[in-house]
N, C-alpha and C positions, 0 to 999 in steps of 0.2 A: 804637270803643270797642268790644269784645266782653260789654260788662255795663253794662246803664242805672246801674244804682249808680254804675259809674266813672263814665260820661257824665256823672251829677248834678253828681256828686264835682267832675269837671273844671270843669263851667262856673259852679261857685261861688265853690271854691279858683282861679282864675282870672279870676275875672268879668271885670276891666279890661286884658287882653290880648284879649275878644273870642273867647275860642277854636273855633269852626268842627271839630264836632263831629259823628262822624256814627254810630248804633246799628248794625252788625254781627254778629248773633251767632255765636259758634263753633258748628263741626257736630259731627256725628255717624254711626258707619257705623249705618244701623237695617237691613241685612239682616240673617235667622238664619245661625247655625252651620248649617255643611254634618253638620257631626258627631250621629249619633242614638246611643243607647245601648250598642247592641251595636256600635259602635269600638272594637280594640281597647286604643287611646292612650287614651281614654273609661275604659273599664274599669280599666288600670289605673293610671291616677292614681287615683280612686276608693277603688281598692282601694289602693294605696300610701298614701294619706290618711287609708285607713279612713272614710271619708265617705259618704254614702248621700243619693240626690235626694230633693231635697225636703224635708232635716229638716237643712238646717242657714243659720245666720244667715252674710253673704258680708262682708268688708271686701276694697278693693283701693286699695293706693297709697301713697305714699311714706310712709314710715316713720319722722316726724316729729314730734314734740310741738305744732306747730301745728297740726296734723292733728287733734287732741281724742282719739289711741287710748288715752291713760288714762280718760276720761270715757267711751267705747266701753265699758274691755273691765271698766272697775267698774261699769258700769251694768248689762252683760251678765252681770254675774257675780251683781248680785243678784238676777234676774231669774230664776222659776223653771222658767223653760225646762229641757226636758231634751233640747232639741237641739243639735245642734254651736254654735262660734263658731270660726269659717274667717276669717283674715287672710291675705291673699296679697301681700305686701313684703318687702321682702330685710332681712334682720336681722343679716344676717353682721358681725362687727364693730363691733357696734352699741353706744356706751356709752348708747343711750336706753333698749334693749332692756333692758338689762340691771338699770338705774337702776329700770323701771318692773314689772320681776321680782321687786326687791326691795320697791318701796311696794305691791304688789300682792297679789304671791302667785299669780299666774296660771297657773304652773305646778304650781300644787296642784289647778288645775280642772281636769279631763279634758277638758270640753267647749269647754275655748279653745284652739284647734289653730292654729300659726305653721307654713304649710306650706311655705315657700319662692317664690318666682318662677311666674308661666307666662307665657311668653313665642308662645305658640302663637296666634293670635288666635280661630281658628276655636276652641280648644279652653277659649278665657279662656269664649266668648258662649255656651257649653254650660253652664258652671261657671255664670254668670249667672242663665244661666235658668232652672237649677235649683235655684237657691236656693231656699230659702221665703220668705227678705228681706234684702236690701242695706241695710246700715247705712250711711251718707252721717253724717263729722263734719268736715269740709275747712269752716273759715269764714270765710277770705276768700281774692281772690283771683280776682274773676269769675267767668267760665263754665265752672261745672268737667268736664272733659273725661271724668272717672270718674263724675260724676255724669249725664251725656249717658249715656254708655254704660249707664250700672246703670236708667235711664230707659227707655232703646230693648232690655232684655233681660229685667233682674226685673222681671216683677209687683209687687211688695209694696217701696214703698221709704221708708225711715224716717230722716230726714232732718235733718239740724239746721239749727233755725226760726231762722237768720239773711236777714236782704235776699237776700243775695247767691244764695242755694238759692229763696230763695220764688217770683224773679220766673222760674227755669228750668222749676221743677216743678209750679208752682199749685200747683191740686187735687190733683193726682195721686200725691199722694204724704203720710205722714203724717209730723208735725213732734214732732220734740222739743229739751229745753233745757237746757241743763248745769244743773238746780239737783240737788240730788242726789235720785235714788229716779226721778227724771222718763222717763229712759229706760226702767229695769228695769220700770216701770208699764207702758207702754205697748208695751214685748216680753209682760209678762202679760197685755195687751189685746189681743193680736193673736195669740197664739202658738195657740191653740186653732183658730183659725179654721180649717176645708176649705176652701176659694175664695178667693182674691183675685184670680183674672182680672180681674173688672172693674178692678181698682187698674193692673192693666197696659194693661190695652184704652184706659183713662184717658192714662198715659202714655207710650204707644206712639204714641196719636192726637198727642199733643199735641209731641213727636219728629222726626213725619213730615210736620205742617205748618211748625213752627216750625225745624229743627236739622237739615235733611237738609245734606250737602252742594251739594248738588244747588242746595239757594234759597243758600245763604251764597254763593256761586261764582257767580252771579248777581246779587246783591245787589253782592259789590265788582267786578264786569266796569260793571253800572250807573253805579257811583260814578265807580268808572275816567272811564267814553266822556262822563258830562256836562261 
């Protein structure tokens, strides 16, 4: 099981079968981007999207309702932040996108920027690193790779406070709920912080200790050999 919560569920739901389970987490790449501020592909992307380093909240992930895009967009729009809200996701020919636009009116808020997809991993790492904060809205699904990537690269992470996420991020992130105004209040709280590097140090230490691919592969090898 790649999640302690899923392991607990299996043990409870299938007790009569006496399931033999092992928890081995999902892993992530903790290396830094090889790109810097002067690289042409960096400057081209930021100029094209009209975004500046350190001045945006970021979301990366599949554009589906269960990832709580509506809660994140509404929460950000209710905040007083002057920063941008950058969403890296594929919304082409997406009915959910059109419905969400009608329901929230995000297209009337110039801070909300859907910028398409980024498949260049070093560019994506750089974009994550330079975000003021990452907002994570995934609610189910065990250990989420996107959350691991955010914790490995972005200093400040605002994470939906469900057990799946809390067992991964622990005390290295700040948490929000889907109650009306909760995320907006958290954004307003952190928006004026000048230095969030301490959060980043905690998050990166957690990733390096518990979620590197080297550690995960070693645990699989140990399990197979046993």
